[in-house]
mmCIF entry with sequence, helices, sheets and N, C-alpha, C, O atoms, coordinates in Angstrom:
data_MODEL
# 
_entry.id   MODEL 
# 
_entity.id                         1 
_entity.type                       polymer 
_entity.pdbx_number_of_molecules   1 
# 
_entity_poly.entity_id                      1 
_entity_poly.type                           'polypeptide(L)' 
_entity_poly.nstd_linkage                   no 
_entity_poly.nstd_monomer                   no 
_entity_poly.pdbx_seq_one_letter_code       LLAVLLVVVGIQLITMGLLGEIIIRTYHESQNKPIYSVRETLNAPET 
_entity_poly.pdbx_seq_one_letter_code_can   LLAVLLVVVGIQLITMGLLGEIIIRTYHESQNKPIYSVRETLNAPET 
_entity_poly.pdbx_strand_id                 A 
# 
loop_
_entity_poly_seq.entity_id 
_entity_poly_seq.num 
_entity_poly_seq.mon_id 
_entity_poly_seq.hetero 
1 1  LEU n 
1 2  LEU n 
1 3  ALA n 
1 4  VAL n 
1 5  LEU n 
1 6  LEU n 
1 7  VAL n 
1 8  VAL n 
1 9  VAL n 
1 10 GLY n 
1 11 ILE n 
1 12 GLN n 
1 13 LEU n 
1 14 ILE n 
1 15 THR n 
1 16 MET n 
1 17 GLY n 
1 18 LEU n 
1 19 LEU n 
1 20 GLY n 
1 21 GLU n 
1 22 ILE n 
1 23 ILE n 
1 24 ILE n 
1 25 ARG n 
1 26 THR n 
1 27 TYR n 
1 28 HIS n 
1 29 GLU n 
1 30 SER n 
1 31 GLN n 
1 32 ASN n 
1 33 LYS n 
1 34 PRO n 
1 35 ILE n 
1 36 TYR n 
1 37 SER n 
1 38 VAL n 
1 39 ARG n 
1 40 GLU n 
1 41 THR n 
1 42 LEU n 
1 43 ASN n 
1 44 ALA n 
1 45 PRO n 
1 46 GLU n 
1 47 THR n 
# 
_struct_asym.id          A 
_struct_asym.entity_id   1 
# 
_struct_conf.conf_type_id            HELX_P 
_struct_conf.id                      HELX_P1 
_struct_conf.pdbx_PDB_helix_id       AA1 
_struct_conf.beg_label_comp_id       LEU 
_struct_conf.beg_label_asym_id       A 
_struct_conf.beg_label_seq_id        2 
_struct_conf.pdbx_beg_PDB_ins_code   ? 
_struct_conf.end_label_comp_id       SER 
_struct_conf.end_label_asym_id       A 
_struct_conf.end_label_seq_id        30 
_struct_conf.pdbx_end_PDB_ins_code   ? 
_struct_conf.beg_auth_comp_id        LEU 
_struct_conf.beg_auth_asym_id        A 
_struct_conf.beg_auth_seq_id         2 
_struct_conf.end_auth_comp_id        SER 
_struct_conf.end_auth_asym_id        A 
_struct_conf.end_auth_seq_id         30 
_struct_conf.pdbx_PDB_helix_class    1 
_struct_conf.details                 ? 
_struct_conf.pdbx_PDB_helix_length   29 
# 
_struct_conf_type.id          HELX_P 
_struct_conf_type.criteria    ? 
_struct_conf_type.reference   ? 
# 
loop_
_atom_site.group_PDB 
_atom_site.id 
_atom_site.type_symbol 
_atom_site.label_atom_id 
_atom_site.label_alt_id 
_atom_site.label_comp_id 
_atom_site.label_asym_id 
_atom_site.label_entity_id 
_atom_site.label_seq_id 
_atom_site.pdbx_PDB_ins_code 
_atom_site.Cartn_x 
_atom_site.Cartn_y 
_atom_site.Cartn_z 
_atom_site.occupancy 
_atom_site.B_iso_or_equiv 
_atom_site.pdbx_formal_charge 
_atom_site.auth_seq_id 
_atom_site.auth_comp_id 
_atom_site.auth_asym_id 
_atom_site.auth_atom_id 
_atom_site.pdbx_PDB_model_num 
ATOM 1   N N  . LEU A 1 1  ? 16.671 38.463 -4.872 1.00 0.00 ? 1  LEU A N  1 
ATOM 2   C CA . LEU A 1 1  ? 17.079 39.760 -5.405 1.00 0.00 ? 1  LEU A CA 1 
ATOM 3   C C  . LEU A 1 1  ? 17.351 40.748 -4.272 1.00 0.00 ? 1  LEU A C  1 
ATOM 4   O O  . LEU A 1 1  ? 18.328 41.496 -4.312 1.00 0.00 ? 1  LEU A O  1 
ATOM 5   N N  . LEU A 1 2  ? 16.489 40.745 -3.275 1.00 0.00 ? 2  LEU A N  1 
ATOM 6   C CA . LEU A 1 2  ? 16.677 41.645 -2.140 1.00 0.00 ? 2  LEU A CA 1 
ATOM 7   C C  . LEU A 1 2  ? 17.923 41.266 -1.349 1.00 0.00 ? 2  LEU A C  1 
ATOM 8   O O  . LEU A 1 2  ? 18.631 42.143 -0.853 1.00 0.00 ? 2  LEU A O  1 
ATOM 9   N N  . ALA A 1 3  ? 18.194 39.989 -1.227 1.00 0.00 ? 3  ALA A N  1 
ATOM 10  C CA . ALA A 1 3  ? 19.376 39.538 -0.492 1.00 0.00 ? 3  ALA A CA 1 
ATOM 11  C C  . ALA A 1 3  ? 20.652 40.007 -1.179 1.00 0.00 ? 3  ALA A C  1 
ATOM 12  O O  . ALA A 1 3  ? 21.596 40.430 -0.513 1.00 0.00 ? 3  ALA A O  1 
ATOM 13  N N  . VAL A 1 4  ? 20.685 39.935 -2.490 1.00 0.00 ? 4  VAL A N  1 
ATOM 14  C CA . VAL A 1 4  ? 21.864 40.389 -3.239 1.00 0.00 ? 4  VAL A CA 1 
ATOM 15  C C  . VAL A 1 4  ? 22.061 41.882 -3.038 1.00 0.00 ? 4  VAL A C  1 
ATOM 16  O O  . VAL A 1 4  ? 23.187 42.340 -2.845 1.00 0.00 ? 4  VAL A O  1 
ATOM 17  N N  . LEU A 1 5  ? 20.981 42.639 -3.082 1.00 0.00 ? 5  LEU A N  1 
ATOM 18  C CA . LEU A 1 5  ? 21.056 44.081 -2.876 1.00 0.00 ? 5  LEU A CA 1 
ATOM 19  C C  . LEU A 1 5  ? 21.580 44.407 -1.480 1.00 0.00 ? 5  LEU A C  1 
ATOM 20  O O  . LEU A 1 5  ? 22.417 45.295 -1.324 1.00 0.00 ? 5  LEU A O  1 
ATOM 21  N N  . LEU A 1 6  ? 21.097 43.700 -0.476 1.00 0.00 ? 6  LEU A N  1 
ATOM 22  C CA . LEU A 1 6  ? 21.549 43.949 0.889  1.00 0.00 ? 6  LEU A CA 1 
ATOM 23  C C  . LEU A 1 6  ? 23.025 43.597 1.066  1.00 0.00 ? 6  LEU A C  1 
ATOM 24  O O  . LEU A 1 6  ? 23.744 44.291 1.784  1.00 0.00 ? 6  LEU A O  1 
ATOM 25  N N  . VAL A 1 7  ? 23.476 42.537 0.426  1.00 0.00 ? 7  VAL A N  1 
ATOM 26  C CA . VAL A 1 7  ? 24.891 42.164 0.502  1.00 0.00 ? 7  VAL A CA 1 
ATOM 27  C C  . VAL A 1 7  ? 25.752 43.240 -0.140 1.00 0.00 ? 7  VAL A C  1 
ATOM 28  O O  . VAL A 1 7  ? 26.785 43.620 0.411  1.00 0.00 ? 7  VAL A O  1 
ATOM 29  N N  . VAL A 1 8  ? 25.337 43.731 -1.292 1.00 0.00 ? 8  VAL A N  1 
ATOM 30  C CA . VAL A 1 8  ? 26.103 44.775 -1.981 1.00 0.00 ? 8  VAL A CA 1 
ATOM 31  C C  . VAL A 1 8  ? 26.148 46.050 -1.142 1.00 0.00 ? 8  VAL A C  1 
ATOM 32  O O  . VAL A 1 8  ? 27.203 46.674 -1.028 1.00 0.00 ? 8  VAL A O  1 
ATOM 33  N N  . VAL A 1 9  ? 25.035 46.440 -0.561 1.00 0.00 ? 9  VAL A N  1 
ATOM 34  C CA . VAL A 1 9  ? 24.998 47.634 0.283  1.00 0.00 ? 9  VAL A CA 1 
ATOM 35  C C  . VAL A 1 9  ? 25.873 47.436 1.516  1.00 0.00 ? 9  VAL A C  1 
ATOM 36  O O  . VAL A 1 9  ? 26.562 48.366 1.934  1.00 0.00 ? 9  VAL A O  1 
ATOM 37  N N  . GLY A 1 10 ? 25.857 46.257 2.096  1.00 0.00 ? 10 GLY A N  1 
ATOM 38  C CA . GLY A 1 10 ? 26.704 45.974 3.249  1.00 0.00 ? 10 GLY A CA 1 
ATOM 39  C C  . GLY A 1 10 ? 28.176 46.070 2.910  1.00 0.00 ? 10 GLY A C  1 
ATOM 40  O O  . GLY A 1 10 ? 28.959 46.624 3.680  1.00 0.00 ? 10 GLY A O  1 
ATOM 41  N N  . ILE A 1 11 ? 28.556 45.536 1.768  1.00 0.00 ? 11 ILE A N  1 
ATOM 42  C CA . ILE A 1 11 ? 29.955 45.621 1.340  1.00 0.00 ? 11 ILE A CA 1 
ATOM 43  C C  . ILE A 1 11 ? 30.349 47.076 1.115  1.00 0.00 ? 11 ILE A C  1 
ATOM 44  O O  . ILE A 1 11 ? 31.458 47.477 1.468  1.00 0.00 ? 11 ILE A O  1 
ATOM 45  N N  . GLN A 1 12 ? 29.462 47.861 0.539  1.00 0.00 ? 12 GLN A N  1 
ATOM 46  C CA . GLN A 1 12 ? 29.747 49.277 0.319  1.00 0.00 ? 12 GLN A CA 1 
ATOM 47  C C  . GLN A 1 12 ? 29.931 50.010 1.639  1.00 0.00 ? 12 GLN A C  1 
ATOM 48  O O  . GLN A 1 12 ? 30.838 50.833 1.765  1.00 0.00 ? 12 GLN A O  1 
ATOM 49  N N  . LEU A 1 13 ? 29.089 49.728 2.620  1.00 0.00 ? 13 LEU A N  1 
ATOM 50  C CA . LEU A 1 13 ? 29.211 50.399 3.914  1.00 0.00 ? 13 LEU A CA 1 
ATOM 51  C C  . LEU A 1 13 ? 30.510 50.019 4.618  1.00 0.00 ? 13 LEU A C  1 
ATOM 52  O O  . LEU A 1 13 ? 31.172 50.879 5.199  1.00 0.00 ? 13 LEU A O  1 
ATOM 53  N N  . ILE A 1 14 ? 30.874 48.756 4.572  1.00 0.00 ? 14 ILE A N  1 
ATOM 54  C CA . ILE A 1 14 ? 32.129 48.320 5.184  1.00 0.00 ? 14 ILE A CA 1 
ATOM 55  C C  . ILE A 1 14 ? 33.312 48.980 4.495  1.00 0.00 ? 14 ILE A C  1 
ATOM 56  O O  . ILE A 1 14 ? 34.252 49.420 5.158  1.00 0.00 ? 14 ILE A O  1 
ATOM 57  N N  . THR A 1 15 ? 33.273 49.052 3.166  1.00 0.00 ? 15 THR A N  1 
ATOM 58  C CA . THR A 1 15 ? 34.354 49.691 2.417  1.00 0.00 ? 15 THR A CA 1 
ATOM 59  C C  . THR A 1 15 ? 34.458 51.170 2.759  1.00 0.00 ? 15 THR A C  1 
ATOM 60  O O  . THR A 1 15 ? 35.564 51.686 2.919  1.00 0.00 ? 15 THR A O  1 
ATOM 61  N N  . MET A 1 16 ? 33.339 51.854 2.872  1.00 0.00 ? 16 MET A N  1 
ATOM 62  C CA . MET A 1 16 ? 33.361 53.276 3.236  1.00 0.00 ? 16 MET A CA 1 
ATOM 63  C C  . MET A 1 16 ? 33.933 53.461 4.640  1.00 0.00 ? 16 MET A C  1 
ATOM 64  O O  . MET A 1 16 ? 34.676 54.412 4.882  1.00 0.00 ? 16 MET A O  1 
ATOM 65  N N  . GLY A 1 17 ? 33.598 52.570 5.560  1.00 0.00 ? 17 GLY A N  1 
ATOM 66  C CA . GLY A 1 17 ? 34.150 52.650 6.905  1.00 0.00 ? 17 GLY A CA 1 
ATOM 67  C C  . GLY A 1 17 ? 35.651 52.460 6.918  1.00 0.00 ? 17 GLY A C  1 
ATOM 68  O O  . GLY A 1 17 ? 36.365 53.183 7.612  1.00 0.00 ? 17 GLY A O  1 
ATOM 69  N N  . LEU A 1 18 ? 36.137 51.488 6.152  1.00 0.00 ? 18 LEU A N  1 
ATOM 70  C CA . LEU A 1 18 ? 37.582 51.257 6.091  1.00 0.00 ? 18 LEU A CA 1 
ATOM 71  C C  . LEU A 1 18 ? 38.309 52.435 5.448  1.00 0.00 ? 18 LEU A C  1 
ATOM 72  O O  . LEU A 1 18 ? 39.376 52.836 5.914  1.00 0.00 ? 18 LEU A O  1 
ATOM 73  N N  . LEU A 1 19 ? 37.740 52.988 4.387  1.00 0.00 ? 19 LEU A N  1 
ATOM 74  C CA . LEU A 1 19 ? 38.359 54.151 3.753  1.00 0.00 ? 19 LEU A CA 1 
ATOM 75  C C  . LEU A 1 19 ? 38.385 55.347 4.702  1.00 0.00 ? 19 LEU A C  1 
ATOM 76  O O  . LEU A 1 19 ? 39.377 56.073 4.756  1.00 0.00 ? 19 LEU A O  1 
ATOM 77  N N  . GLY A 1 20 ? 37.313 55.552 5.443  1.00 0.00 ? 20 GLY A N  1 
ATOM 78  C CA . GLY A 1 20 ? 37.278 56.633 6.422  1.00 0.00 ? 20 GLY A CA 1 
ATOM 79  C C  . GLY A 1 20 ? 38.329 56.445 7.496  1.00 0.00 ? 20 GLY A C  1 
ATOM 80  O O  . GLY A 1 20 ? 38.981 57.407 7.902  1.00 0.00 ? 20 GLY A O  1 
ATOM 81  N N  . GLU A 1 21 ? 38.500 55.225 7.957  1.00 0.00 ? 21 GLU A N  1 
ATOM 82  C CA . GLU A 1 21 ? 39.513 54.931 8.974  1.00 0.00 ? 21 GLU A CA 1 
ATOM 83  C C  . GLU A 1 21 ? 40.908 55.223 8.443  1.00 0.00 ? 21 GLU A C  1 
ATOM 84  O O  . GLU A 1 21 ? 41.729 55.809 9.149  1.00 0.00 ? 21 GLU A O  1 
ATOM 85  N N  . ILE A 1 22 ? 41.183 54.826 7.217  1.00 0.00 ? 22 ILE A N  1 
ATOM 86  C CA . ILE A 1 22 ? 42.497 55.079 6.621  1.00 0.00 ? 22 ILE A CA 1 
ATOM 87  C C  . ILE A 1 22 ? 42.737 56.578 6.473  1.00 0.00 ? 22 ILE A C  1 
ATOM 88  O O  . ILE A 1 22 ? 43.835 57.059 6.753  1.00 0.00 ? 22 ILE A O  1 
ATOM 89  N N  . ILE A 1 23 ? 41.723 57.315 6.037  1.00 0.00 ? 23 ILE A N  1 
ATOM 90  C CA . ILE A 1 23 ? 41.875 58.761 5.861  1.00 0.00 ? 23 ILE A CA 1 
ATOM 91  C C  . ILE A 1 23 ? 42.128 59.443 7.201  1.00 0.00 ? 23 ILE A C  1 
ATOM 92  O O  . ILE A 1 23 ? 42.992 60.315 7.291  1.00 0.00 ? 23 ILE A O  1 
ATOM 93  N N  . ILE A 1 24 ? 41.391 59.064 8.240  1.00 0.00 ? 24 ILE A N  1 
ATOM 94  C CA . ILE A 1 24 ? 41.574 59.677 9.557  1.00 0.00 ? 24 ILE A CA 1 
ATOM 95  C C  . ILE A 1 24 ? 42.950 59.350 10.113 1.00 0.00 ? 24 ILE A C  1 
ATOM 96  O O  . ILE A 1 24 ? 43.615 60.227 10.666 1.00 0.00 ? 24 ILE A O  1 
ATOM 97  N N  . ARG A 1 25 ? 43.391 58.099 9.976  1.00 0.00 ? 25 ARG A N  1 
ATOM 98  C CA . ARG A 1 25 ? 44.727 57.734 10.465 1.00 0.00 ? 25 ARG A CA 1 
ATOM 99  C C  . ARG A 1 25 ? 45.808 58.498 9.723  1.00 0.00 ? 25 ARG A C  1 
ATOM 100 O O  . ARG A 1 25 ? 46.777 58.943 10.337 1.00 0.00 ? 25 ARG A O  1 
ATOM 101 N N  . THR A 1 26 ? 45.662 58.659 8.411  1.00 0.00 ? 26 THR A N  1 
ATOM 102 C CA . THR A 1 26 ? 46.633 59.423 7.627  1.00 0.00 ? 26 THR A CA 1 
ATOM 103 C C  . THR A 1 26 ? 46.642 60.877 8.070  1.00 0.00 ? 26 THR A C  1 
ATOM 104 O O  . THR A 1 26 ? 47.708 61.484 8.170  1.00 0.00 ? 26 THR A O  1 
ATOM 105 N N  . TYR A 1 27 ? 45.487 61.438 8.335  1.00 0.00 ? 27 TYR A N  1 
ATOM 106 C CA . TYR A 1 27 ? 45.400 62.825 8.791  1.00 0.00 ? 27 TYR A CA 1 
ATOM 107 C C  . TYR A 1 27 ? 46.111 62.997 10.127 1.00 0.00 ? 27 TYR A C  1 
ATOM 108 O O  . TYR A 1 27 ? 46.896 63.931 10.292 1.00 0.00 ? 27 TYR A O  1 
ATOM 109 N N  . HIS A 1 28 ? 45.844 62.104 11.088 1.00 0.00 ? 28 HIS A N  1 
ATOM 110 C CA . HIS A 1 28 ? 46.466 62.231 12.402 1.00 0.00 ? 28 HIS A CA 1 
ATOM 111 C C  . HIS A 1 28 ? 47.975 62.012 12.329 1.00 0.00 ? 28 HIS A C  1 
ATOM 112 O O  . HIS A 1 28 ? 48.720 62.655 13.068 1.00 0.00 ? 28 HIS A O  1 
ATOM 113 N N  . GLU A 1 29 ? 48.438 61.127 11.459 1.00 0.00 ? 29 GLU A N  1 
ATOM 114 C CA . GLU A 1 29 ? 49.872 60.899 11.331 1.00 0.00 ? 29 GLU A CA 1 
ATOM 115 C C  . GLU A 1 29 ? 50.565 62.066 10.649 1.00 0.00 ? 29 GLU A C  1 
ATOM 116 O O  . GLU A 1 29 ? 51.753 62.289 10.884 1.00 0.00 ? 29 GLU A O  1 
ATOM 117 N N  . SER A 1 30 ? 49.859 62.816 9.814  1.00 0.00 ? 30 SER A N  1 
ATOM 118 C CA . SER A 1 30 ? 50.479 63.953 9.134  1.00 0.00 ? 30 SER A CA 1 
ATOM 119 C C  . SER A 1 30 ? 50.648 65.138 10.080 1.00 0.00 ? 30 SER A C  1 
ATOM 120 O O  . SER A 1 30 ? 51.467 66.020 9.824  1.00 0.00 ? 30 SER A O  1 
ATOM 121 N N  . GLN A 1 31 ? 49.891 65.168 11.155 1.00 0.00 ? 31 GLN A N  1 
ATOM 122 C CA . GLN A 1 31 ? 50.038 66.221 12.151 1.00 0.00 ? 31 GLN A CA 1 
ATOM 123 C C  . GLN A 1 31 ? 51.188 65.844 13.079 1.00 0.00 ? 31 GLN A C  1 
ATOM 124 O O  . GLN A 1 31 ? 51.428 64.663 13.327 1.00 0.00 ? 31 GLN A O  1 
ATOM 125 N N  . ASN A 1 32 ? 51.892 66.837 13.586 1.00 0.00 ? 32 ASN A N  1 
ATOM 126 C CA . ASN A 1 32 ? 52.991 66.560 14.515 1.00 0.00 ? 32 ASN A CA 1 
ATOM 127 C C  . ASN A 1 32 ? 52.542 66.777 15.948 1.00 0.00 ? 32 ASN A C  1 
ATOM 128 O O  . ASN A 1 32 ? 53.256 67.382 16.749 1.00 0.00 ? 32 ASN A O  1 
ATOM 129 N N  . LYS A 1 33 ? 51.379 66.289 16.260 1.00 0.00 ? 33 LYS A N  1 
ATOM 130 C CA . LYS A 1 33 ? 50.859 66.392 17.617 1.00 0.00 ? 33 LYS A CA 1 
ATOM 131 C C  . LYS A 1 33 ? 50.119 65.106 17.948 1.00 0.00 ? 33 LYS A C  1 
ATOM 132 O O  . LYS A 1 33 ? 49.667 64.403 17.044 1.00 0.00 ? 33 LYS A O  1 
ATOM 133 N N  . PRO A 1 34 ? 49.991 64.791 19.226 1.00 0.00 ? 34 PRO A N  1 
ATOM 134 C CA . PRO A 1 34 ? 49.278 63.562 19.586 1.00 0.00 ? 34 PRO A CA 1 
ATOM 135 C C  . PRO A 1 34 ? 47.789 63.686 19.265 1.00 0.00 ? 34 PRO A C  1 
ATOM 136 O O  . PRO A 1 34 ? 47.257 64.789 19.134 1.00 0.00 ? 34 PRO A O  1 
ATOM 137 N N  . ILE A 1 35 ? 47.136 62.551 19.142 1.00 0.00 ? 35 ILE A N  1 
ATOM 138 C CA . ILE A 1 35 ? 45.710 62.526 18.838 1.00 0.00 ? 35 ILE A CA 1 
ATOM 139 C C  . ILE A 1 35 ? 44.919 63.144 19.993 1.00 0.00 ? 35 ILE A C  1 
ATOM 140 O O  . ILE A 1 35 ? 43.913 63.817 19.772 1.00 0.00 ? 35 ILE A O  1 
ATOM 141 N N  . TYR A 1 36 ? 45.376 62.914 21.215 1.00 0.00 ? 36 TYR A N  1 
ATOM 142 C CA . TYR A 1 36 ? 44.719 63.487 22.378 1.00 0.00 ? 36 TYR A CA 1 
ATOM 143 C C  . TYR A 1 36 ? 45.790 63.895 23.377 1.00 0.00 ? 36 TYR A C  1 
ATOM 144 O O  . TYR A 1 36 ? 46.926 63.427 23.296 1.00 0.00 ? 36 TYR A O  1 
ATOM 145 N N  . SER A 1 37 ? 45.439 64.762 24.316 1.00 0.00 ? 37 SER A N  1 
ATOM 146 C CA . SER A 1 37 ? 46.373 65.177 25.357 1.00 0.00 ? 37 SER A CA 1 
ATOM 147 C C  . SER A 1 37 ? 45.658 65.105 26.702 1.00 0.00 ? 37 SER A C  1 
ATOM 148 O O  . SER A 1 37 ? 44.441 65.273 26.790 1.00 0.00 ? 37 SER A O  1 
ATOM 149 N N  . VAL A 1 38 ? 46.435 64.853 27.737 1.00 0.00 ? 38 VAL A N  1 
ATOM 150 C CA . VAL A 1 38 ? 45.894 64.750 29.089 1.00 0.00 ? 38 VAL A CA 1 
ATOM 151 C C  . VAL A 1 38 ? 45.996 66.125 29.733 1.00 0.00 ? 38 VAL A C  1 
ATOM 152 O O  . VAL A 1 38 ? 47.091 66.670 29.870 1.00 0.00 ? 38 VAL A O  1 
ATOM 153 N N  . ARG A 1 39 ? 44.866 66.684 30.126 1.00 0.00 ? 39 ARG A N  1 
ATOM 154 C CA . ARG A 1 39 ? 44.856 68.004 30.729 1.00 0.00 ? 39 ARG A CA 1 
ATOM 155 C C  . ARG A 1 39 ? 45.454 67.957 32.129 1.00 0.00 ? 39 ARG A C  1 
ATOM 156 O O  . ARG A 1 39 ? 46.333 68.751 32.462 1.00 0.00 ? 39 ARG A O  1 
ATOM 157 N N  . GLU A 1 40 ? 44.980 67.030 32.941 1.00 0.00 ? 40 GLU A N  1 
ATOM 158 C CA . GLU A 1 40 ? 45.520 66.870 34.285 1.00 0.00 ? 40 GLU A CA 1 
ATOM 159 C C  . GLU A 1 40 ? 45.250 65.445 34.757 1.00 0.00 ? 40 GLU A C  1 
ATOM 160 O O  . GLU A 1 40 ? 44.351 64.765 34.260 1.00 0.00 ? 40 GLU A O  1 
ATOM 161 N N  . THR A 1 41 ? 46.046 65.013 35.722 1.00 0.00 ? 41 THR A N  1 
ATOM 162 C CA . THR A 1 41 ? 45.842 63.693 36.304 1.00 0.00 ? 41 THR A CA 1 
ATOM 163 C C  . THR A 1 41 ? 45.438 63.869 37.756 1.00 0.00 ? 41 THR A C  1 
ATOM 164 O O  . THR A 1 41 ? 45.965 64.732 38.459 1.00 0.00 ? 41 THR A O  1 
ATOM 165 N N  . LEU A 1 42 ? 44.507 63.052 38.197 1.00 0.00 ? 42 LEU A N  1 
ATOM 166 C CA . LEU A 1 42 ? 44.013 63.124 39.564 1.00 0.00 ? 42 LEU A CA 1 
ATOM 167 C C  . LEU A 1 42 ? 44.426 61.872 40.322 1.00 0.00 ? 42 LEU A C  1 
ATOM 168 O O  . LEU A 1 42 ? 44.260 60.758 39.824 1.00 0.00 ? 42 LEU A O  1 
ATOM 169 N N  . ASN A 1 43 ? 44.962 62.050 41.519 1.00 0.00 ? 43 ASN A N  1 
ATOM 170 C CA . ASN A 1 43 ? 45.347 60.954 42.404 1.00 0.00 ? 43 ASN A CA 1 
ATOM 171 C C  . ASN A 1 43 ? 46.335 60.006 41.738 1.00 0.00 ? 43 ASN A C  1 
ATOM 172 O O  . ASN A 1 43 ? 46.264 58.794 41.941 1.00 0.00 ? 43 ASN A O  1 
ATOM 173 N N  . ALA A 1 44 ? 47.245 60.542 40.953 1.00 0.00 ? 44 ALA A N  1 
ATOM 174 C CA . ALA A 1 44 ? 48.248 59.712 40.294 1.00 0.00 ? 44 ALA A CA 1 
ATOM 175 C C  . ALA A 1 44 ? 49.573 59.857 41.038 1.00 0.00 ? 44 ALA A C  1 
ATOM 176 O O  . ALA A 1 44 ? 49.954 60.968 41.407 1.00 0.00 ? 44 ALA A O  1 
ATOM 177 N N  . PRO A 1 45 ? 50.278 58.751 41.263 1.00 0.00 ? 45 PRO A N  1 
ATOM 178 C CA . PRO A 1 45 ? 51.579 58.856 41.939 1.00 0.00 ? 45 PRO A CA 1 
ATOM 179 C C  . PRO A 1 45 ? 52.596 59.543 41.030 1.00 0.00 ? 45 PRO A C  1 
ATOM 180 O O  . PRO A 1 45 ? 52.581 59.370 39.811 1.00 0.00 ? 45 PRO A O  1 
ATOM 181 N N  . GLU A 1 46 ? 53.467 60.315 41.643 1.00 0.00 ? 46 GLU A N  1 
ATOM 182 C CA . GLU A 1 46 ? 54.515 61.002 40.879 1.00 0.00 ? 46 GLU A CA 1 
ATOM 183 C C  . GLU A 1 46 ? 55.540 59.984 40.416 1.00 0.00 ? 46 GLU A C  1 
ATOM 184 O O  . GLU A 1 46 ? 55.992 59.160 41.211 1.00 0.00 ? 46 GLU A O  1 
ATOM 185 N N  . THR A 1 47 ? 55.913 60.025 39.153 1.00 0.00 ? 47 THR A N  1 
ATOM 186 C CA . THR A 1 47 ? 56.924 59.097 38.627 1.00 0.00 ? 47 THR A CA 1 
ATOM 187 C C  . THR A 1 47 ? 58.113 59.855 38.116 1.00 0.00 ? 47 THR A C  1 
ATOM 188 O O  . THR A 1 47 ? 59.070 59.249 37.634 1.00 0.00 ? 47 THR A O  1 
# 
C-alpha cells in the first residue's frame, strides 16, 4: 500500500515539474527579449 502511494506521489511530482517547465518556456517565448543577457565579456577576442 505504501509503495503504491509513493509511486502515485512520484508521478504527481514529475507531472508538476513538466507542467512548470512548459509554463516557464511559454512565458519566456512570449517575451521579445532573451532569457539572459551578457553584461560584459572579459579577455574575449574581438570578432
